[in-house]
ZABA-593090 format. One record per residue (C-alpha): residue number from 1; x, y, z. Coordinates in steps of 0.05 Angstrom, whole numbers, plus 5000, padded with zeros to 4 digits. Last residue first. Layout:
// residues N
> NUM;X;Y;Z .
...
END
This chain:
// residues 665
> 665;1842;6947;6039 .
> 664;1826;6992;6097 .
> 663;1755;7020;6094 .
> 662;1730;6979;6154 .
> 661;1786;7004;6200 .
> 660;1840;6955;6222 .
> 659;1849;6945;6297 .
> 658;1913;6971;6328 .
> 657;1959;6916;6356 .
> 656;1976;6929;6430 .
> 655;1916;6893;6456 .
> 654;1929;6833;6412 .
> 653;2002;6832;6434 .
> 652;1981;6832;6507 .
> 651;1932;6775;6496 .
> 650;1986;6735;6460 .
> 649;2035;6747;6517 .
> 648;1981;6724;6567 .
> 647;1968;6661;6527 .
> 646;2043;6647;6523 .
> 645;2050;6656;6598 .
> 644;1992;6608;6613 .
> 643;2020;6557;6565 .
> 642;2088;6562;6598 .
> 641;2055;6553;6666 .
> 640;2024;6488;6643 .
> 639;2091;6462;6618 .
> 638;2123;6483;6683 .
> 637;2070;6446;6723 .
> 636;2083;6384;6680 .
> 635;2159;6381;6692 .
> 634;2176;6329;6639 .
> 633;2234;6369;6609 .
> 632;2267;6379;6678 .
> 631;2329;6423;6675 .
> 630;2313;6453;6607 .
> 629;2241;6457;6629 .
> 628;2260;6503;6686 .
> 627;2301;6545;6639 .
> 626;2240;6551;6595 .
> 625;2200;6573;6655 .
> 624;2251;6626;6670 .
> 623;2254;6655;6600 .
> 622;2177;6657;6596 .
> 621;2174;6694;6662 .
> 620;2226;6745;6638 .
> 619;2184;6759;6576 .
> 618;2120;6760;6617 .
> 617;2138;6811;6670 .
> 616;2063;6815;6687 .
> 615;2078;6819;6762 .
> 614;2042;6752;6774 .
> 613;2078;6724;6714 .
> 612;2144;6743;6747 .
> 611;2122;6707;6809 .
> 610;2105;6642;6773 .
> 609;2167;6644;6729 .
> 608;2211;6652;6791 .
> 607;2176;6592;6821 .
> 606;2192;6551;6759 .
> 605;2265;6574;6758 .
> 604;2273;6552;6831 .
> 603;2238;6486;6820 .
> 602;2280;6468;6759 .
> 601;2343;6489;6796 .
> 600;2334;6435;6849 .
> 599;2399;6432;6888 .
> 598;2410;6506;6878 .
> 597;2472;6535;6844 .
> 596;2482;6597;6887 .
> 595;2466;6646;6831 .
> 594;2398;6614;6823 .
> 593;2386;6621;6897 .
> 592;2399;6696;6892 .
> 591;2347;6699;6836 .
> 590;2299;6664;6882 .
> 589;2311;6715;6938 .
> 588;2300;6775;6893 .
> 587;2238;6744;6862 .
> 586;2208;6728;6930 .
> 585;2217;6800;6951 .
> 584;2180;6826;6890 .
> 583;2126;6772;6897 .
> 582;2105;6788;6968 .
> 581;2045;6743;6977 .
> 580;2061;6733;7051 .
> 579;2070;6658;7044 .
> 578;2111;6669;6981 .
> 577;2154;6720;7018 .
> 576;2164;6667;7072 .
> 575;2188;6615;7022 .
> 574;2234;6662;6984 .
> 573;2262;6692;7049 .
> 572;2275;6622;7076 .
> 571;2312;6600;7014 .
> 570;2353;6665;7014 .
> 569;2371;6653;7087 .
> 568;2393;6581;7074 .
> 567;2432;6591;7009 .
> 566;2497;6616;7036 .
> 565;2534;6676;7005 .
> 564;2494;6730;7041 .
> 563;2535;6718;7104 .
> 562;2531;6766;7163 .
> 561;2480;6817;7141 .
> 560;2445;6760;7104 .
> 559;2432;6729;7172 .
> 558;2394;6791;7193 .
> 557;2348;6783;7133 .
> 556;2336;6710;7152 .
> 555;2317;6731;7222 .
> 554;2269;6785;7197 .
> 553;2236;6738;7147 .
> 552;2229;6682;7198 .
> 551;2197;6730;7247 .
> 550;2146;6753;7195 .
> 549;2132;6682;7173 .
> 548;2118;6651;7241 .
> 547;2101;6584;7211 .
> 546;2123;6548;7275 .
> 545;2172;6505;7236 .
> 544;2194;6567;7197 .
> 543;2207;6606;7261 .
> 542;2246;6548;7289 .
> 541;2290;6545;7226 .
> 540;2305;6619;7231 .
> 539;2324;6612;7304 .
> 538;2372;6556;7285 .
> 537;2405;6598;7231 .
> 536;2410;6660;7274 .
> 535;2442;6621;7331 .
> 534;2491;6586;7285 .
> 533;2510;6650;7248 .
> 532;2526;6689;7311 .
> 531;2547;6754;7277 .
> 530;2507;6812;7306 .
> 529;2501;6789;7378 .
> 528;2457;6818;7433 .
> 527;2386;6812;7406 .
> 526;2410;6746;7375 .
> 525;2421;6718;7445 .
> 524;2352;6738;7472 .
> 523;2317;6711;7410 .
> 522;2357;6647;7418 .
> 521;2332;6640;7490 .
> 520;2259;6649;7469 .
> 519;2267;6599;7413 .
> 518;2295;6546;7460 .
> 517;2237;6558;7508 .
> 516;2185;6546;7455 .
> 515;2222;6486;7428 .
> 514;2229;6449;7493 .
> 513;2250;6381;7464 .
> 512;2297;6367;7523 .
> 511;2358;6367;7477 .
> 510;2334;6432;7445 .
> 509;2324;6464;7514 .
> 508;2394;6444;7535 .
> 507;2424;6470;7470 .
> 506;2389;6537;7479 .
> 505;2416;6539;7550 .
> 504;2487;6530;7526 .
> 503;2482;6584;7473 .
> 502;2450;6632;7523 .
> 501;2503;6617;7576 .
> 500;2560;6643;7533 .
> 499;2617;6598;7510 .
> 498;2639;6644;7454 .
> 497;2618;6716;7470 .
> 496;2547;6737;7486 .
> 495;2549;6768;7555 .
> 494;2496;6822;7564 .
> 493;2456;6785;7617 .
> 492;2514;6779;7665 .
> 491;2492;6753;7733 .
> 490;2421;6736;7710 .
> 489;2450;6696;7652 .
> 488;2492;6655;7700 .
> 487;2431;6641;7744 .
> 486;2391;6622;7682 .
> 485;2446;6570;7667 .
> 484;2445;6533;7733 .
> 483;2376;6500;7732 .
> 482;2379;6480;7659 .
> 481;2449;6452;7670 .
> 480;2422;6405;7724 .
> 479;2363;6387;7678 .
> 478;2408;6371;7619 .
> 477;2459;6327;7652 .
> 476;2484;6305;7584 .
> 475;2555;6294;7612 .
> 474;2583;6348;7567 .
> 473;2524;6392;7586 .
> 472;2543;6386;7660 .
> 471;2616;6404;7643 .
> 470;2593;6466;7604 .
> 469;2550;6488;7663 .
> 468;2607;6478;7711 .
> 467;2654;6519;7668 .
> 466;2603;6576;7665 .
> 465;2595;6574;7741 .
> 464;2670;6577;7749 .
> 463;2676;6637;7702 .
> 462;2618;6676;7733 .
> 461;2635;6665;7807 .
> 460;2566;6681;7836 .
> 459;2576;6636;7896 .
> 458;2648;6617;7913 .
> 457;2642;6562;7966 .
> 456;2588;6524;7929 .
> 455;2622;6541;7863 .
> 454;2685;6503;7886 .
> 453;2645;6442;7907 .
> 452;2606;6441;7842 .
> 451;2670;6449;7801 .
> 450;2705;6391;7836 .
> 449;2644;6346;7828 .
> 448;2636;6365;7755 .
> 447;2708;6350;7737 .
> 446;2767;6398;7737 .
> 445;2812;6388;7675 .
> 444;2839;6459;7674 .
> 443;2854;6457;7749 .
> 442;2817;6509;7791 .
> 441;2839;6571;7828 .
> 440;2789;6616;7793 .
> 439;2817;6687;7794 .
> 438;2767;6736;7823 .
> 437;2711;6762;7780 .
> 436;2653;6748;7827 .
> 435;2589;6772;7794 .
> 434;2543;6822;7828 .
> 433;2569;6882;7788 .
> 432;2558;6849;7720 .
> 431;2590;6907;7683 .
> 430;2581;6968;7728 .
> 429;2653;6964;7752 .
> 428;2679;6970;7681 .
> 427;2636;7030;7664 .
> 426;2656;7063;7730 .
> 425;2729;7050;7715 .
> 424;2721;7081;7646 .
> 423;2688;7144;7675 .
> 422;2743;7152;7728 .
> 421;2797;7144;7674 .
> 420;2760;7195;7632 .
> 419;2758;7246;7688 .
> 418;2833;7237;7702 .
> 417;2854;7242;7630 .
> 416;2809;7302;7617 .
> 415;2834;7338;7679 .
> 414;2906;7327;7658 .
> 413;2890;7347;7586 .
> 412;2862;7414;7610 .
> 411;2796;7450;7615 .
> 410;2752;7405;7572 .
> 409;2737;7450;7513 .
> 408;2803;7482;7495 .
> 407;2842;7424;7525 .
> 406;2811;7379;7473 .
> 405;2831;7426;7417 .
> 404;2902;7433;7441 .
> 403;2909;7358;7448 .
> 402;2881;7345;7379 .
> 401;2928;7394;7345 .
> 400;2897;7453;7308 .
> 399;2904;7450;7232 .
> 398;2840;7481;7206 .
> 397;2806;7413;7200 .
> 396;2828;7393;7270 .
> 395;2790;7452;7298 .
> 394;2727;7432;7260 .
> 393;2733;7361;7287 .
> 392;2739;7389;7358 .
> 391;2678;7433;7344 .
> 390;2638;7371;7323 .
> 389;2658;7336;7388 .
> 388;2635;7397;7427 .
> 387;2568;7398;7390 .
> 386;2558;7324;7408 .
> 385;2555;7343;7481 .
> 384;2607;7357;7535 .
> 383;2599;7302;7587 .
> 382;2559;7249;7549 .
> 381;2591;7266;7481 .
> 380;2662;7267;7509 .
> 379;2651;7202;7548 .
> 378;2623;7165;7488 .
> 377;2682;7189;7446 .
> 376;2730;7166;7500 .
> 375;2694;7098;7503 .
> 374;2702;7091;7428 .
> 373;2777;7102;7436 .
> 372;2779;7051;7493 .
> 371;2745;6999;7448 .
> 370;2792;7010;7390 .
> 369;2853;7008;7436 .
> 368;2824;6945;7468 .
> 367;2824;6911;7400 .
> 366;2898;6929;7393 .
> 365;2913;6904;7463 .
> 364;2878;6838;7447 .
> 363;2920;6830;7384 .
> 362;2981;6834;7428 .
> 361;3035;6881;7455 .
> 360;3007;6939;7414 .
> 359;3059;6976;7372 .
> 358;3026;7035;7338 .
> 357;2953;7031;7358 .
> 356;2965;7049;7431 .
> 355;3009;7108;7409 .
> 354;2946;7144;7385 .
> 353;2921;7144;7457 .
> 352;2974;7188;7487 .
> 351;2933;7249;7507 .
> 350;2874;7204;7523 .
> 349;2916;7167;7575 .
> 348;2923;7093;7558 .
> 347;2882;7048;7602 .
> 346;2918;6984;7625 .
> 345;2910;7001;7699 .
> 344;2887;6934;7727 .
> 343;2814;6958;7730 .
> 342;2815;6976;7656 .
> 341;2849;6912;7633 .
> 340;2802;6869;7676 .
> 339;2740;6902;7648 .
> 338;2766;6895;7577 .
> 337;2776;6820;7587 .
> 336;2708;6812;7620 .
> 335;2676;6848;7561 .
> 334;2650;6919;7552 .
> 333;2621;6932;7484 .
> 332;2649;6934;7413 .
> 331;2608;6953;7352 .
> 330;2543;6926;7326 .
> 329;2486;6892;7364 .
> 328;2453;6958;7386 .
> 327;2451;6982;7314 .
> 326;2466;7051;7286 .
> 325;2489;7081;7352 .
> 324;2534;7022;7367 .
> 323;2567;7029;7299 .
> 322;2573;7103;7311 .
> 321;2616;7091;7372 .
> 320;2662;7044;7333 .
> 319;2670;7097;7278 .
> 318;2680;7154;7328 .
> 317;2734;7117;7365 .
> 316;2770;7096;7301 .
> 315;2776;7168;7277 .
> 314;2793;7193;7347 .
> 313;2847;7140;7357 .
> 312;2876;7151;7288 .
> 311;2891;7224;7299 .
> 310;2855;7274;7254 .
> 309;2876;7317;7195 .
> 308;2845;7280;7136 .
> 307;2811;7344;7114 .
> 306;2777;7346;7182 .
> 305;2706;7340;7157 .
> 304;2725;7293;7101 .
> 303;2764;7248;7148 .
> 302;2703;7247;7194 .
> 301;2655;7229;7139 .
> 300;2698;7178;7103 .
> 299;2715;7146;7170 .
> 298;2640;7137;7182 .
> 297;2639;7101;7115 .
> 296;2687;7050;7144 .
> 295;2645;7035;7206 .
> 294;2581;7030;7165 .
> 293;2616;6983;7116 .
> 292;2641;6939;7173 .
> 291;2573;6938;7207 .
> 290;2542;6914;7142 .
> 289;2595;6861;7135 .
> 288;2577;6829;7201 .
> 287;2635;6784;7216 .
> 286;2644;6710;7207 .
> 285;2705;6672;7234 .
> 284;2701;6603;7203 .
> 283;2715;6629;7133 .
> 282;2720;6705;7132 .
> 281;2742;6715;7060 .
> 280;2674;6698;7029 .
> 279;2640;6750;7074 .
> 278;2676;6804;7033 .
> 277;2738;6838;7059 .
> 276;2737;6913;7051 .
> 275;2772;6971;7016 .
> 274;2745;7041;7022 .
> 273;2768;7101;6980 .
> 272;2743;7172;6993 .
> 271;2787;7181;7053 .
> 270;2835;7123;7060 .
> 269;2786;7074;7092 .
> 268;2804;7003;7113 .
> 267;2762;6941;7122 .
> 266;2760;6876;7161 .
> 265;2832;6881;7186 .
> 264;2859;6826;7232 .
> 263;2892;6787;7175 .
> 262;2934;6846;7154 .
> 261;2981;6802;7114 .
> 260;2998;6798;7040 .
> 259;3033;6861;7013 .
> 258;3013;6927;6981 .
> 257;2977;6949;7044 .
> 256;2905;6960;7020 .
> 255;2903;6931;6950 .
> 254;2952;6876;6970 .
> 253;2915;6861;7034 .
> 252;2847;6858;7000 .
> 251;2875;6812;6947 .
> 250;2903;6766;7001 .
> 249;2836;6766;7037 .
> 248;2802;6737;6976 .
> 247;2729;6756;6965 .
> 246;2748;6830;6959 .
> 245;2700;6889;6966 .
> 244;2722;6955;6934 .
> 243;2685;7019;6953 .
> 242;2698;7084;6916 .
> 241;2663;7146;6944 .
> 240;2632;7194;6894 .
> 239;2650;7267;6899 .
> 238;2605;7318;6932 .
> 237;2611;7297;7004 .
> 236;2576;7347;7049 .
> 235;2588;7343;7124 .
> 234;2547;7370;7181 .
> 233;2567;7314;7229 .
> 232;2497;7285;7241 .
> 231;2473;7300;7170 .
> 230;2533;7267;7138 .
> 229;2525;7208;7185 .
> 228;2452;7191;7171 .
> 227;2447;7205;7096 .
> 226;2515;7174;7081 .
> 225;2501;7112;7124 .
> 224;2433;7102;7089 .
> 223;2466;7107;7021 .
> 222;2520;7058;7042 .
> 221;2466;7009;7066 .
> 220;2427;7015;7001 .
> 219;2490;7005;6959 .
> 218;2509;6943;7000 .
> 217;2439;6915;6993 .
> 216;2442;6926;6918 .
> 215;2507;6887;6915 .
> 214;2483;6830;6958 .
> 213;2475;6767;6916 .
> 212;2485;6795;6845 .
> 211;2546;6835;6866 .
> 210;2572;6772;6901 .
> 209;2567;6734;6836 .
> 208;2603;6789;6797 .
> 207;2661;6799;6846 .
> 206;2653;6869;6873 .
> 205;2667;6941;6856 .
> 204;2623;6996;6887 .
> 203;2622;7067;6859 .
> 202;2582;7111;6906 .
> 201;2544;7176;6914 .
> 200;2503;7184;6850 .
> 199;2497;7108;6847 .
> 198;2542;7057;6813 .
> 197;2555;6983;6813 .
> 196;2619;6957;6780 .
> 195;2630;6883;6768 .
> 194;2698;6854;6781 .
> 193;2736;6813;6728 .
> 192;2783;6871;6713 .
> 191;2801;6871;6786 .
> 190;2841;6807;6777 .
> 189;2886;6839;6725 .
> 188;2895;6899;6772 .
> 187;2918;6851;6826 .
> 186;2978;6830;6785 .
> 185;2997;6903;6775 .
> 184;2989;6917;6849 .
> 183;3030;6856;6869 .
> 182;3087;6876;6823 .
> 181;3087;6947;6850 .
> 180;3088;6919;6921 .
> 179;3144;6871;6907 .
> 178;3191;6923;6878 .
> 177;3245;6874;6854 .
> 176;3225;6879;6781 .
> 175;3245;6952;6781 .
> 174;3236;6988;6715 .
> 173;3175;6950;6691 .
> 172;3144;6948;6760 .
> 171;3155;7022;6769 .
> 170;3122;7037;6702 .
> 169;3064;6991;6720 .
> 168;3054;7027;6786 .
> 167;3055;7094;6750 .
> 166;3000;7072;6702 .
> 165;2962;7043;6762 .
> 164;2961;7111;6797 .
> 163;2945;7149;6734 .
> 162;2883;7107;6720 .
> 161;2865;7098;6793 .
> 160;2855;7168;6817 .
> 159;2814;7143;6877 .
> 158;2855;7185;6926 .
> 157;2885;7121;6954 .
> 156;2907;7101;6884 .
> 155;2937;7170;6875 .
> 154;2978;7165;6939 .
> 153;3004;7096;6922 .
> 152;3026;7117;6852 .
> 151;3059;7179;6879 .
> 150;3098;7135;6928 .
> 149;3120;7092;6870 .
> 148;3142;7150;6828 .
> 147;3179;7179;6887 .
> 146;3215;7113;6900 .
> 145;3230;7108;6825 .
> 144;3266;7175;6818 .
> 143;3273;7173;6742 .
> 142;3239;7240;6730 .
> 141;3286;7276;6779 .
> 140;3270;7351;6778 .
> 139;3196;7346;6762 .
> 138;3193;7277;6794 .
> 137;3210;7305;6862 .
> 136;3157;7360;6857 .
> 135;3106;7307;6835 .
> 134;3124;7270;6899 .
> 133;3110;7332;6940 .
> 132;3042;7343;6907 .
> 131;3023;7270;6917 .
> 130;3037;7276;6992 .
> 129;2993;7338;6996 .
> 128;2935;7301;6964 .
> 127;2948;7239;7006 .
> 126;2949;7271;7074 .
> 125;2932;7203;7106 .
> 124;2987;7211;7159 .
> 123;3029;7158;7126 .
> 122;3020;7198;7062 .
> 121;3048;7259;7098 .
> 120;3110;7219;7116 .
> 119;3122;7197;7045 .
> 118;3112;7267;7018 .
> 117;3160;7299;7067 .
> 116;3212;7245;7055 .
> 115;3208;7252;6979 .
> 114;3208;7328;6983 .
> 113;3274;7327;7021 .
> 112;3308;7267;6987 .
> 111;3301;7295;6917 .
> 110;3359;7344;6927 .
> 109;3349;7396;6872 .
> 108;3364;7457;6914 .
> 107;3428;7426;6944 .
> 106;3457;7465;7003 .
> 105;3393;7504;7016 .
> 104;3345;7447;7003 .
> 103;3334;7431;7077 .
> 102;3327;7505;7091 .
> 101;3275;7511;7037 .
> 100;3235;7455;7069 .
> 99;3239;7490;7137 .
> 98;3216;7556;7107 .
> 97;3158;7524;7069 .
> 96;3134;7485;7130 .
> 95;3140;7547;7174 .
> 94;3095;7586;7127 .
> 93;3046;7528;7124 .
> 92;3040;7521;7199 .
> 91;2980;7475;7207 .
> 90;3009;7434;7265 .
> 89;3018;7373;7219 .
> 88;3051;7416;7166 .
> 87;3102;7443;7215 .
> 86;3118;7373;7238 .
> 85;3128;7351;7166 .
> 84;3175;7410;7155 .
> 83;3214;7387;7216 .
> 82;3219;7319;7183 .
> 81;3247;7349;7119 .
> 80;3296;7392;7160 .
> 79;3322;7330;7195 .
> 78;3328;7292;7129 .
> 77;3368;7350;7098 .
> 76;3424;7347;7151 .
> 75;3454;7416;7143 .
> 74;3461;7432;7217 .
> 73;3499;7368;7228 .
> 72;3511;7346;7300 .
> 71;3469;7401;7332 .
> 70;3419;7390;7276 .
> 69;3410;7318;7299 .
> 68;3393;7340;7370 .
> 67;3343;7388;7341 .
> 66;3311;7329;7306 .
> 65;3307;7290;7371 .
> 64;3273;7348;7406 .
> 63;3223;7356;7349 .
> 62;3204;7283;7352 .
> 61;3194;7288;7427 .
> 60;3147;7347;7417 .
> 59;3110;7310;7361 .
> 58;3093;7247;7399 .
> 57;3039;7231;7348 .
> 56;3058;7156;7350 .
> 55;3082;7158;7278 .
> 54;3118;7223;7291 .
> 53;3155;7192;7349 .
> 52;3174;7132;7306 .
> 51;3204;7178;7253 .
> 50;3243;7216;7305 .
> 49;3274;7150;7328 .
> 48;3290;7131;7256 .
> 47;3323;7198;7244 .
> 46;3363;7186;7308 .
> 45;3387;7119;7282 .
> 44;3410;7149;7216 .
> 43;3444;7206;7254 .
> 42;3486;7165;7302 .
> 41;3496;7218;7356 .
> 40;3489;7170;7416 .
> 39;3541;7125;7383 .
> 38;3551;7055;7412 .
> 37;3489;7060;7457 .
> 36;3452;7092;7398 .
> 35;3464;7029;7355 .
> 34;3443;6984;7412 .
> 33;3379;7025;7422 .
> 32;3362;7014;7349 .
> 31;3377;6940;7354 .
> 30;3329;6933;7413 .
> 29;3276;6975;7377 .
> 28;3279;6929;7317 .
> 27;3274;6868;7361 .
> 26;3212;6895;7395 .
> 25;3181;6918;7329 .
> 24;3187;6849;7297 .
> 23;3162;6845;7225 .
> 22;3164;6914;7192 .
> 21;3223;6943;7231 .
> 20;3264;6879;7233 .
> 19;3310;6895;7174 .
> 18;3313;6969;7192 .
> 17;3335;6953;7263 .
> 16;3386;6904;7235 .
> 15;3415;6959;7191 .
> 14;3419;7005;7251 .
> 13;3456;6952;7290 .
> 12;3506;6945;7234 .
> 11;3514;7020;7226 .
> 10;3528;7026;7301 .
> 9;3595;6989;7292 .
> 8;3620;6963;7359 .
> 7;3601;6890;7352 .
> 6;3648;6878;7293 .
> 5;3660;6811;7258 .
> 4;3603;6774;7292 .
> 3;3557;6832;7276 .
> 2;3575;6827;7202 .
> 1;3553;6754;7201 .
END
């Protein structure tokens, strides 16, 4: 409405830029440019531009814009505050103090200066320093709600929950329109129902049923990650790490971002605080939760080593790289989409890589930024050794910029950018080198005849061959598909995304009753993929049918790494453990089945009683057999087992009761 009244006022365009900043970056930037077109010296807009440069780690450009502001108004406190942030980020503490003091010169108690410095440092994961600045604001302005709220956020991300939540409640009481504070207070009520699991190194909070199903497994995995990664990167973490796992994605988003959203995030690390989505939140898009926790804990290690002074791209790159090192099926690998992006020039230079995370054109570009970052880490380690990467992290920890540190060990940024680009192109070209990756000039509804004719004139065209195989399967032409699919696999044996040839070939073998061949194909596929629930489930069933208990156990265990909230893998583990006379493992699986409301609870409780009796845990065994009889009062085997247990308890009591001596009255 205001814009219709006056199209020349830069304040209106700046207001629109602010309004769209969190939801539509392209629109926000357009309005920001419109404001500056009407007044190139519009200070509010220039502050916003400088802010964006700092977010993208374009620190020289940010400094230039801030100097431009000072030429208009040398006393602009926001410019001095941002310059103080830049000094902090380059490790210049003296400069930071001088610039802050300059910003406060005309008004020593101006809360804006410390508030802006603290907020910007929090965005850079410097939560301890950010908290100190917000405390400074509150010392002179106790009622400054934005500072109180920012302090609350910083403390929560430092794991100082008691004070952080107290401040969030105070903000919520004083400002009912602060949506984030309201959400945090509401979430806190939900968190009270969570169960807390503790070890010397970790505090893990989970929904109680999930804690029973995979809480110990999560603790074991985190312990392994800590032992492996801390040793590799020479890091000691003395304080316990807080891990919160949310079954509802909305709760994860509120704890992490303060607002609903963030659907693409599986987990987030703030330093010594990790938040993660549980398998319950994933629905039809499963992800390997073990890989997620490993990835996030790697952030803990690298952030600890650098004192939270590292660019996002390097932090993410190391975490994705370390996923691949921990498990060959974890982490991102080269795909046809990534290959195309690299060969078509979509690589971001290493010196500008943090900007790739800031405003990616699409979700695919964001995922590519993660992959490219991991490829940079792989390149650095291959060319310069792990020791060089560790030295870079040490440099960052003392305040050196990433570009200065990289140039120190690689010669120059220009050389690094060129050498990495060559390395990435080589990696892309080595992916399925015999396959034809040209554009398939085919209609979307092409039939089998059309596809066969096109493939005949375009041999080794991966996409067209895959489409032909899918069309043959749709027509139940199993033998024709069976002939074609191994050729597709030979072209690109590492491909395991949706629509891969392994999945199609397994289906063909199943339809033809070729169980042995189907299992072999599924074993190949699951050796590549970490989250293909259907493939793991079918392979598990085949192993059970063939009474291959060891293989069934391993497959079921892998399925728990994707979704421990379904009964099938626990059922298989219980059965195979019984076949292998492994009572402790059978007990764990059966207890999980109890938590999952089994179809036949009497049987599950009875089997638990049997195994607990075997381990002489008689009190627990009696409890379980009684539960079995509660479900099925005429269950004869349970009655017999109860008598066995009672006899054993009586024998134990007799042994524990001292015999009376002859001269006792």
